[in-house]
C-alpha positions in Angstrom: -41.7 -31.8 -18.7 -40.3 -28.2 -18.9 -36.9 -26.5 -18.7 -35.7 -26.6 -15.1 -37.5 -29.8 -14.2 -35.5 -32.8 -13.0 -36.7 -36.3 -14.1 -35.4 -39.7 -13.3 -34.8 -42.4 -16.0 -35.2 -45.9 -14.4 -32.9 -48.4 -16.2 -31.7 -45.9 -18.7 -29.5 -48.2 -20.8 -27.3 -46.1 -23.2 -29.8 -43.2 -23.0 -31.6 -43.1 -26.3 -34.9 -41.8 -24.8 -33.0 -39.6 -22.4 -31.4 -37.7 -25.2 -34.6 -37.2 -27.2 -36.5 -36.0 -24.1 -34.0 -33.4 -23.1 -33.7 -32.1 -26.6 -37.4 -31.8 -26.9 -38.1 -30.3 -23.5 -35.0 -28.6 -22.2 -35.4 -30.4 -18.9 -32.8 -32.4 -17.0 -32.7 -36.2 -16.9 -30.8 -38.3 -14.5 -30.4 -42.0 -15.6 -29.6 -45.0 -13.5 -28.4 -48.4 -14.8 -26.7 -51.3 -13.2 -24.5 -51.9 -16.2 -21.1 -50.2 -16.1 -20.6 -50.3 -19.8 -23.9 -48.6 -20.4 -22.9 -45.8 -18.1 -19.8 -45.0 -20.1 -21.5 -45.4 -23.4 -24.4 -43.2 -22.4 -22.1 -40.4 -21.2 -20.2 -40.6 -24.5 -23.3 -40.4 -26.6 -24.8 -37.6 -24.5 -21.6 -35.5 -25.0 -21.6 -36.2 -28.7 -25.2 -35.1 -28.9 -24.5 -31.9 -27.1 -26.7 -32.7 -24.1 -24.1 -33.5 -21.4 -25.2 -30.5 -19.4 -28.8 -31.6 -19.3 -28.1 -35.2 -18.4 -26.4 -37.3 -15.7 -25.8 -41.1 -15.7 -25.1 -43.1 -12.7 -24.3 -46.8 -12.1 -26.6 -48.4 -9.5 -29.4 -50.7 -8.7 -32.8 -49.1 -9.4 -34.2 -51.2 -6.6 -32.3 -49.0 -4.3 -32.9 -45.5 -5.7 -34.0 -44.1 -2.3 -30.4 -44.9 -1.1 -28.9 -43.0 -4.0 -31.1 -39.9 -4.1 -32.8 -37.8 -1.4 -36.5 -38.0 -0.8 -38.7 -35.6 -2.9 -35.9 -34.9 -5.4 -37.4 -35.4 -8.8 -40.3 -33.7 -10.7 -41.1 -36.9 -12.5 -39.8 -40.3 -13.5 -40.2 -42.9 -16.3 -39.2 -46.4 -17.0 -39.1 -47.8 -20.6 -39.1 -51.6 -20.8 -37.0 -51.6 -17.6 -39.3 -52.2 -14.7 -40.1 -55.7 -16.1 -36.6 -56.7 -14.9 -37.4 -55.7 -11.3 -37.4 -58.6 -8.8 -40.5 -57.1 -7.2 -42.7 -54.5 -8.9 -44.2 -53.1 -5.8 -40.8 -52.7 -4.1 -39.5 -50.8 -7.2 -42.5 -48.5 -7.3 -42.1 -47.8 -3.6 -38.5 -46.8 -4.2 -39.5 -44.4 -7.0 -42.3 -43.0 -4.9 -39.9 -41.9 -2.2 -37.6 -39.9 -4.5 -40.5 -38.1 -6.3 -41.9 -34.8 -5.2 -45.5 -34.7 -4.2 -47.7 -34.4 -7.3 -45.0 -35.8 -9.6 -45.9 -38.3 -12.3 -44.2 -41.7 -12.9 -44.8 -43.3 -16.3 -43.8 -47.0 -16.9 -43.8 -48.8 -20.2 -44.2 -52.4 -19.2 -43.9 -55.9 -20.6 -47.1 -57.6 -19.4 -49.4 -60.6 -19.8 -52.8 -59.5 -21.2 -56.3 -60.7 -20.2 -56.1 -63.2 -23.1 -53.5 -65.2 -21.3 -54.8 -68.6 -19.9 -52.7 -70.2 -17.2 -54.3 -73.5 -18.0 -53.2 -73.3 -21.7 -49.8 -75.1 -22.1 -49.0 -73.1 -25.2 -49.6 -69.8 -23.4 -47.5 -70.9 -20.5 -44.6 -72.1 -22.6 -44.6 -68.9 -24.7 -44.6 -66.6 -21.7 -42.0 -68.7 -19.9 -39.9 -68.5 -23.0 -40.2 -64.7 -23.1 -39.1 -64.5 -19.5 -36.2 -66.8 -19.9 -34.9 -65.3 -23.1 -35.1 -61.8 -21.9 -33.7 -62.3 -18.3 -37.0 -61.5 -16.6 -38.0 -62.8 -13.2 -41.5 -63.4 -14.7 -44.0 -61.8 -17.0 -46.5 -60.1 -14.8 -50.1 -59.3 -15.4 -51.7 -55.9 -16.0 -53.7 -56.2 -12.8 -50.5 -57.1 -10.8 -48.7 -53.9 -11.9 -51.7 -51.7 -11.3 -52.1 -53.2 -7.8 -48.3 -52.7 -7.2 -48.7 -49.0 -8.1 -51.5 -48.6 -5.6 -49.6 -50.5 -2.9 -46.7 -48.2 -3.4 -49.0 -45.2 -2.7 -49.5 -44.0 -6.3 -52.7 -42.8 -7.8 -53.1 -44.5 -11.2 -54.0 -41.8 -13.7 -54.0 -43.6 -17.0 -53.4 -47.1 -18.6 -53.1 -47.9 -22.3 -51.9 -50.9 -24.3 -50.2 -49.4 -27.4 -49.8 -52.9 -28.8 -53.5 -52.8 -29.7 -53.2 -49.7 -31.9 -51.8 -49.2 -35.4 -52.4 -51.2 -38.6 -49.3 -53.3 -38.4 -48.8 -55.6 -35.4 -45.7 -54.8 -33.4 -44.3 -58.3 -33.9 -44.3 -57.9 -37.7 -41.0 -56.1 -37.7 -39.4 -59.0 -35.8 -40.7 -61.5 -38.3 -39.3 -59.5 -41.2 -35.9 -59.6 -39.6 -35.9 -63.4 -39.0 -33.8 -64.3 -42.0 -31.0 -61.9 -41.0 -31.2 -63.3 -37.5 -30.6 -66.8 -38.7 -27.7 -65.7 -40.9 -26.2 -64.0 -37.8 -26.7 -67.3 -36.0 -24.6 -69.1 -38.6 -22.0 -66.4 -38.5 -21.6 -66.6 -34.7 -21.0 -70.3 -35.0 -18.3 -69.8 -37.6 -16.6 -67.0 -35.6 -16.7 -69.2 -32.5 -15.3 -72.2 -34.5 -12.3 -70.1 -35.7 -11.9 -68.8 -32.1 -12.5 -65.2 -33.2 -15.6 -65.1 -30.9 -15.5 -66.5 -27.3 -16.9 -69.9 -26.5 -20.6 -69.8 -25.8 -21.3 -67.0 -28.3 -23.6 -69.1 -30.4 -25.3 -70.6 -27.3 -26.2 -67.0 -26.2 -27.5 -66.3 -29.7 -29.6 -69.4 -29.7 -31.3 -68.2 -26.5 -32.0 -64.8 -28.0 -33.5 -66.5 -31.1 -35.8 -68.6 -29.0 -36.8 -65.4 -27.1 -37.6 -63.6 -30.4 -39.8 -66.5 -31.6 -41.7 -66.5 -28.3 -42.2 -62.8 -28.5 -43.6 -63.2 -32.0 -46.0 -65.9 -30.7 -47.0 -63.9 -27.7 -48.0 -61.0 -30.1 -49.8 -63.3 -32.5 -51.8 -64.9 -29.7 -52.5 -61.5 -28.1 -51.4 -62.8 -24.7 -48.4 -60.5 -24.3 -47.8 -56.7 -24.7 -44.3 -55.1 -24.7 -45.8 -51.6 -24.6 -48.3 -51.3 -21.9 -48.3 -47.8 -20.5 -49.1 -47.1 -16.9 -49.1 -43.4 -15.7 -49.3 -42.8 -11.9 -49.1 -39.8 -9.7 -47.7 -39.3 -6.2 -50.4 -37.6 -4.1 -49.8 -34.0 -3.1 -50.7 -34.8 0.5 
């Protein structure tokens, strides 16, 4: 990415990566998120960071980006832990394909099942189902399914890499170290709900998130799940 280039951030959230990218490159990033609060928060943080002129944040469904932007608009696109929320991976990739210029790259950081996952192993199934339920995912897809979706959309897959397999410290270790704080927070949410400072259902939501965290840890320990599988694909020039 270089100054003058326009890149699309799929499921931008409050724009953390967006701000870092434009600061480092001088390019322009347009983010799209379905969450109205995130749009307002992202714009505020971008202004405070001094990058408002290099960013744009829109509310919308990333499954319909071809209805929001004209064809061949962007010099590149990326999705960071966002495409896993798509109802259909191939359909999402096809939408992104349409708004990219020929030759442009799309990089997606995916949550995926690894080759160690065994559909006949009940523990594996329960862990992955728990990850999906606790993180509002339609399912946890396989590496092969995402690569096939990229090809179906018309992309040429350039590079794949599981960053979860690198480094001396497992990615789930940080979650385990924060478990005590998470349980203290769980107690606090119950107290706040009891005294009616927090709305009813707050602790139930936190219970769901705790279960999700435990299943993420188990998925990492078993090696059946990666939250950082990188797929880089290119739209053909012709």
